[in-house]
N, C-alpha and C positions, 0 to 999 in steps of 0.2 A: 901460767895460769898449766891445767894439769886438762891434758888433750883427753883423756877420757869421762871428759863433761861434756865435750861436744862430738861422744857419739850416739850415732846411735842403736838400739838397743836391734834384738834383735824382734820381740816382742812387737816395741812403737812399731818396727818397717813394714811387720804383717800385717798392720795395718793402717802405715802412710801408700803403702804399693803400690797397689789400687786403684787410687786417688793421685796417682801421678805420670807422666808422659812419660815416656822413655825406658818400660820396663824392657824388658827382656821375652815378652810379649804384644812386643806393635808390632806391627810390619813399617819396613821405610824405615830411613837413615836418621836415631833419634845420640838422644846419648850414650855412651860403655855403660854409664858408670851412674847411675841418678841419685843411689845413696850417697856413695864414693860427693857427691858436684855437696847434695845438700848436707852435709857436715860442714862442707866448705868453706859456704856461703855462714851459715851461722857458727864461726868463728867468730 
């Protein structure tokens, strides 16, 4: 399997980021890297 297949592109992330919890602008304790988590789950 090719690892780059599972990478979320910057363009896609710009669309997805406002829709998911745990981003840098969220208050409180959240995931450290939501983008990395989504890439891991998509494997």
